[in-house]
N, C-alpha and C positions, 0 to 999 in steps of 0.2 A: 326278741328284737324290741328295743325300747321305742315307745311311742307316747304321744301326748293324748290324754283322754279328758272328756268332760266329767265332772263330778255330778253324779245322778243319784236318784233314790236307791238304785241298785248297788252303788259302790260307796255310798255315804258312810256307812258303818266302818268299812275297811279304811276309808280316808281318815276318819276321826281317830282311828287307832294307831296311826303312824306316830313314831317317836324318834327322837334323836338320842344320842348318848347323854347321860346326865350332865357331863361337863360342858355340853353344847347348849343346854337349855337356856342359858342367859343370853345367847346370841340371837335367838329368834322366838317367835310366838309358838305355842303348841299347835298341833294340827287343828284342833277345835277353834283356836284363836284365828288361825289363817282362814278357815272357812267362814268365821264370823266377820272378819275384815272384808272378805269378798262381798258380803251382804251390805255391810255398813258403807263401803265405798262404791256401791253400785252406780251412783250418780256420776262417778268418775270413770265409768265403763270398766270397773274392776272385774277381773275374772280369776277364779281359782282354777288352776290347770293341774290335772292329775298326771303323774308320770308312771307309766306302767311298763313292765316287762312281761309280755304276753298278756295274760289276764290278771296278773298280780300288781297291785299298786305298790310302788316302791318310794314314791315321793309326791310332794306338792309344791306348787309355786303360785304366787299371787302377783299379777301384773295389773297396773291401772294406768290410765291416761294422766299425764301431768301437763296441764296447759300453762303453767307458770314458765317463765324463762329459766333455763332453756326448755322449751316444750319438748317432751320426750315420753317414752314409756318408762314407768317407774316399777322396777322389779322389787317389790316390797318385801317379799318373803320367798325363800327357796330352801327346801329341805329334802334330804334323802333319809329314809328310815335307817336307824342304826344297824338293822340286820343286813342292809344292802350297801352300806358304805364301803369304800375301798375297792369297788369293782368298775370304776369309771362311769358310773351312772350320772354323777353330777355334771361332769364335763359334757357327756353326750346329751343329757337333757337340756343343758343351757344352750348348746348348739341348735337343738331342735326348736327351743323357744325363740331364739333369735331369728332363726329361719322363718318361723311363723310370723313374727312381728315384721320382718322385712317384707314378707308377702302382702301384709296389710297396707304398707306404705303410708301410714298416717303420720309417723314421725321418722326422722332420720337417725335417731339415736335412742339408746336405753341407758338408764342409770340405776345404780344400786348403792345403798349406804351399808357399809360393813364395819363391824367393830374392829378396831385396830389389833386387838388381841386374838382375833379369829383367823389365825394363820392358814388353816386348811381352806376356809372359804375364800380368803384373799387369793390363794394359789389357784383355785379353780376358776375364779373370775378372770384373773390375769391370763390364764392358759387359753381362754376363749377370746381374748382381745380387749378386755376392759382395762382402762388406764386410770390412774389417780388424777382427778381434776384439780386437786389442791384446795378445793372448797371445804371450809369447815362450817358446819351448821351449828349455830349457837345452841340449838336444842339437843344436839348430839355431838358434843365436842370430842368424844372418844371414838368417833367413827371416821372412816375414810369414804369419800364420795368417789365412786368409780363410774366411768362412762365408756360406752362402746358405740362406734358409728356403725349403722346398719347399711 
């Protein structure tokens, strides 16, 4: 059964060993990079979320508060390890993350920036209800900005 877990001293080594397929490496940070971002963005209430099937970590996500307009949760990084892709973990994990964010009730939406060429990620986000906002970030013109209402 898939569940969201805290990254702790006990599972840190397993978390940092997660990897995506080589052709996906240009779409997101490494697991170590995601863990580091969680620390760097701590003033934005960033948190790295472990995604586990039973006792096995299968992925990571990084969510932080974005107080700029539109104020929302910013899903900065989301990965499922290459060994566990194609099993529906991505869709199920995103639904769990959105449910957790909804229960916090701090913001009424979540956004994510996805490379236009990352068809698999775009499909997963759209499956759980994210829609293209049409916004183009000058710092990331090759990305689509997607948002979902919670």
